[in-house]
N, C-alpha and C positions, 0 to 999 in steps of 0.2 A: 280676551279673544274677540276680535271684531267680526260681527255677523255679516254686516252689510252697511252700505251708506247710500244716502239719497243723492239726487241730482243737486246741482247748485242753483239756487234762485238768485238771479243777478240783481244787484242794487235794490234790495227789498227788505223792509223791516218786519213785514207781516206775511212771511211765505206760507203757502200751502204746498206741501211736497206731494208730488204725484206718485213717487216710488212707494210700493208697498213691501213691507217685510213679511216674509212667510216663515212662521215659527211653528214647530210641532208642539202641541199642547198636551201636557200630562197632568191631570188633576192631582194625582197622588204624590207629586213632587213640588218642592219650592223651586220655581224657575226664576232666577234673578235676572233682571234686564237693566241696562243703563243706556240712556239716550243722551248723547253729547252733541252740542252744536258748535260749529266753527264758522268763522268768516273766511272765505277763500281769498287768499292774497296772491298766491303763486300757482303755477300749474302743477306743483309738486303733489305726489301721492302721500308724502309723509305728513302725518297730522301735526307734528310739532312746528311745522313751518307756517301754520295758519293760526289766526287769533281765536282763542277759546272763548265762547260766548256763554257757557253755562251748561249744566247737565242735570239730569233727573234720574233717580234710580227707583225701581219698584219691582214687584213680582208680576209675572204674567197673570196670576190669579187675580191680582188687584185690578188689572186692566179689564179682564174678562168679566169680573163681577160688577164692574161699574159701566161696562160697555164703552164708556167714553170718559176720560179723566183730563182735567186741566190743572196743571200745577206750576208753581214758581220754579224757574231755572236757578240752580244753586252753583256756587263756586266750590272748589275742592274742599274748602273748610266748612261747608254746610251753610254759609251765609248766602242770602239772595244775590244773584248776579244781575244787578240793575233791576229794571222793571219787567224783564223778559218772562214770558209764560210759554208753556208747551202744552199742546192738546194731542192726546193719543186716543184713537178709536179702534175697536176690534170688531172683526167680522169673521164668521166661520166659513172656510173655503169648501168644506165638504159638501158635495151635491147629494143631499139626502132625500131626493125625490124618488118615489117608486111609482111604477105604472101598473095598473090592474086592467087586464084585457079579458073580455068575455067573447069567445068565438064560436061560430057554428058553420055548418056547410049545407049546401042544397044541391041535389041532383049531381053528385060527383060521379065520375066514370066508374063503371063496374069492372073490377079487375080479377075477381075470382070466378073460375069456370062455373062452379055450382052454386055459389052463394053470392052475397053482395060483397062490398069492400069492407076493410077494417081500417078506417082512416086515422091518421095522426098528422100533426103539423110540426114543421121545424122553422125556427126563426134565425136569420143570419144577419150579421152586420159586416161592413167592410173592415178587414184587418189592416194593420200598418203595411203589410206586404201586398195589399191590393186584392188578396184572396178573401172569399167570404168565410166568416167565422161563426160557428154554431153558438147560439146564445141560449136558446130554450127549446125544449121538445115537449109537446103536450102528451097526455095519455092517449092510448089507442081506444077508439070506440068500435066495438065489434058489430059485424053484420049490418051495416047501414050505409046508405048513400046520402043521408041527411043527419050527419052527426051534430051533437051539441057538446062541446068540450067544457070542462070545469073552468071557471074563471081562475086566472093565475096572476101572481104579482111578482115582478122582478124589478131590481134597481134600474132606474132610467139610464144610469151610467153603463150598466151591462148591455142594455138593449140597443142604445144608439149613442153611447159616449156622452149622454146628456144633451145631444144636439137633436131637437125634435124635427129639424128639416132634413136630417141625414136619411138617405135611402136605405131601407132595410128590405131583405128578401124573405118571403114566406114560401115554403115548399110543402106540398101535400103528398103523402105517400099512403099506400095500402100495406099494412103490416103483414109480414110473413114470418112464421116462427123460425124458418131456417136463416133469417137475416137478409135474404134477398128481397128487400122491400120494393114493391112496384111503384114507380113514379106516376102520380096522377096529374099534377100540374103545379104551376108556380105563378107568383106575381110579385112586383115590387111596390112599396108604398113608403110612407114616412109616418112617424108618430103624430106629427101635426095633422096629417090627413085622417089617420084613424081616430083622432080625438074629435072629429066632426060627428062621430057616431053618438047617438043619444038613444035612450030606451025606446022612445016612440019612433025614431028614425034610424034604424040600423044602416050601416054602410055596407054596400055590396060590392065585392071585388071579384072580377072574373079570374078563374083559375085556368091558366093556359099551359098546354103541353106543346112546346115549340116544334117537336118532330111531327106531331099530328097536324099542327097548323100548316107546316110546309106541305105535307102530303095531300090533305083533303081540301078541296075547293070550298065546300060549304061549311067548313069547321067553324063553330062559334066559340065554344070553350069546353073545358072538362068539368064543368060545375061552377058553382058560386061559393066563395068563402064570405061569410058574413061577420062583420065586427058589430056585435050587439051593443057593447059599451066599452069605452076606453076612458079611464080616469087617471089623472096624475095627482098624487097626494104627496105630502112630505112626511117622512119617517123622522120624527124629531129626535135630536140627540141631546145628551146631557148639557152641552154648551148652549143649545137653543133655549133650554129652560133657564140656565144661568143668565144668558144675555137678555132673556125676557123678564128678568127681575126676580127670579126665585131666590129666596134667602135660605141659607143653611143655618138652622138654629142648633147651637151646640150646647150640650149639657154634660157635666162630668159627675159620675157617681164613684165615691171612694170608700173602700172597705176598711173600716176601723175595728175589725173584730180582734179578739185577744190572740188568736193564732198567729197574728202578724208579729207578736213579740213587743216588749216594752220599747217605745220609740227612743228612750235614752240609752238603750243597750245596743252597741254596734252590730249585734247579730240580728237586730230587728229589721224587717222589710221597710219600716217607716223611719229608720235611723237615717238622718241626713248627714252624709259623709263630709269630710273636710272640703271636698270639691263643691259642696252645696247641692248634691243630688242624691237620689235613690231611684229604685226602679219605678216607683209611683210617679215621681217627678219626670223621669225620662219619658214615660208613656204619655203623660199630659202634654209635654213639650212636643213630642213627635207628631201627635195627631192634631193638637190644638193649633200649632203653627200653620198647618196647611188650611184647616177649616176656617180660621179667623179671617182669611181674605174674602170669604164668601158671605160674611155677615156684616151689614153696614154699621150697626152700632157697636159691635164687638163687646156686647155685654152678655156674659155667659153664667147661667146658674151653676153653682158647684155644690153638690150635696154629699153628705156622708151617711154611712149606715153601720149598724152593729156596735154603737158606742153608748155609754151612759153620759148624760149631759148635766152640767151644773144648772141651777143650784140643787135640784131635787134628785139628781142621778137616775132619772128614768132612762130606760133603753130606747133609742130612736133608730128607725130604719130609713128615715128620710129627713135629715136636718141640714140646714144651711151651714156650710163650714165657716161662713163669716158671722155666724150667730145672729143673723138678721132675717127671721123667717118671712117677713113681709117683702124683703128685697134681697134674695139670695144671689144677686148678680155680682159678678166680678168683672173688672175691666180688662179685657184681653187675656191672653194666656198668662202674662206676668201677674195679673190680678189673682188668678186662680192659684198660682204658685205661692204668692204672698199669703193669701187666706189659709192655704193648706199648712204652711209652716207655722203661721200664728196660732192655728187652732190646736195643734198637736199637744202642747203642754196642758191644755184646759179640759181635755176629755179623758174618760176612762175607757180603754178598749174592752169590749165585752162580746156579746153574741146574741143569738145565732146569726148565721150569714144569710139573711133574707134579701133576695133580689127583687121580688115582685113589687114591693112598695115603690121603689125608684122607677121601675119599668112603667108601672101604672101612673106615677106622677107625671112623667114626660108624655105618656099616652093621652092624659087629660088635655094637655096643651095641643097635641097633634090633632085630637078630635075637634077642638075648637077651631083649628085652622081649616078643617074641612067645611066649615060653615060658609067660608068664602069660596065662591065657585071659580077659583082660579088657581093656577100653579104658582102660589106666592111664597109658600113656606114648606120646608122639609126639615124634620127634626132628627138629630143624630145624638144618641146617648152613648157616651164612652164609660164603661164600667171597668174599674181596675180592682182586681180582687186577688186574694192569696189562696183561695181554696175551694172547698166543697160547698155547694149551695144547700142550705138547710130546707128551703121551701120549694123543692123542685117541682111539685105538682102545681102550686100557685104560679110559679115562674113560667112553666110551660104554658099554662092557661093565659097568663098575661102576654106572653110573646105571640101566641096564636091570635089574640085579639088585636095586638099592636100591628100585626102583619097586614091588617086591613086599613092602616092609617099611614100618613106621609111620615114614616119613621123608620130608622135603621138603628141597630144596636151593635156596638163594637165592644167585645170583652177582651181585655188584656189580662192574662194570668201571670202574676208575679210570684217569685219564689219557686220552690221545687216540688210543690204538692202534686197530687194526682188529679189531672184535669179532665178525666173521662166524661164527667157530667157536662162540662162546657162543650166538649166536642159534640155531644149529643144535641145541645141546643142549636149548634151551627149546622143547619140542615143541608150541608153539602152532600152527605152520603144518603140521607133519606128524608122524607117529609116529616117535619115535626108535628106531633099531635098533642092536643090538650088532653087532660085526664077525662074529659067528656067524650073524647074520640074525634073532636073537631080538628080538621087539618089546617095548617098555616096556609094562607092564600099565596104567600111568596116567602122566600128565604130571606130574613132580614137580619140574622145574627152572623157576625163574623168573629170567630175566636182565634186569638193567637197567643201562644205561651211566650212570655218575654225572654225566657232562657234561650230560645232559638236565636235570639238577636243580640245576646249579651256582647259578643265579640265582633258584631258586624257594625258597619258605619250606621250612625243613627238614622239616616234617611231610609234604610231598608225596612225598619219597623213600620214607618208611615206607609210605604209602598204596599207592604203585605196587608196592612189593616184596611187601607182605603181603596185598594184596587177594585173591589166589587161595588163600591158605593155609587159611581155614576150610573151603572146599569140599574141599581135598585131604585134610584130616583126616577129614571126614565120609565122603568117598568111600572112603578106606582101611578104616575100621571097618565100613562098610556091606558092603563087598566081602568082609570077613572074617566077616560076620554077627555082629558084636559090638555089643550094645546098650551104652548108657552105663552 
């Protein structure tokens, strides 16, 4: 499927193409892209009529996580196409600026017979049809001609389509409970103009009632509307953090408790079928394949729990599945899969099913990352398990502590056990509390039962599991006041 093509750079071996490709970005999907270069010979639109100069394939995630990549152009057989290189840079198009306005009024016209006015403001921008479109309405301030409204924040795109020079109209009314609000006055201005307001130097704008202006000779205004302050800030997105260099650090925790069944027995959840997979491997692949694009060294710790280990057969709840405790890292998702398959024959499945050691293990690294005062690392722990958690109190406590750190936990339940306890850790329905009564600062656990995805395309599992992750990353760094 051809998305788009650039203009032709005439007689040039080092072209910089002006044309930009606009692509929708979905973190939770693998979005494959191919860039192919041709030398235009004829005026034909058919590609096969032009000379092929080489191509480069990658995922959108790879481009985004590097911000800019330069790679060799390849021929169809994967060999380099001469000395040609391609450079691709990414930029987010979303205008994520927000505007915060703090407004007040002075000496507004009195509209109520017995009392003062009850003023509120309405903000309008020009619509596509040339009519004014309501964008924001302030609250009503009762019985006053000198109101001070609460500061409010709206997306800049909503207020003026992101164009600070665009005229906007502000109308002031006196509120009436019967809905027949009395018009006090109006004025037009722009965001650029309002931004001149500073705390020490508020901007004063005359509120005009055109009817009165026509009738009365000595009419000045119907009061003054004051812009006390006007600030434009950016509401950072997940992509802002990734483009800013934030790395997603991925760790896998695998349940090797006896309830999984003997891995040599085809009924076991750890049995690797003739296709070379099982539910554990499918979950590792689905999630790991997406996250690995966002980690530059692609070295992932893979840990096991609930098994007895050689030579002394002590039970461990956080062991490196490559049996190298000082270096539990596996290279890419393939490395995790290999280490997993290799360790199965050498361990004895045991119990209990303790989650807290692995959660605390990753939390220690996430806590170290908070020493750097920048949004540089975020940790994702994927736990794959077949059943009921034995150390629920400790796990709840560990999750509540981890919710203060740059960390999210994904739990995939395999097999057909009762996963009620897992649903409980996933704070979608209510806030998770520790046994000490302390509440989680944010919901960081996403639980999905693998059985819901058994017959679905493998992409759907990753989508379900990773959909909440971008918000969790943004929410954490925002909470810490850390810009990208």
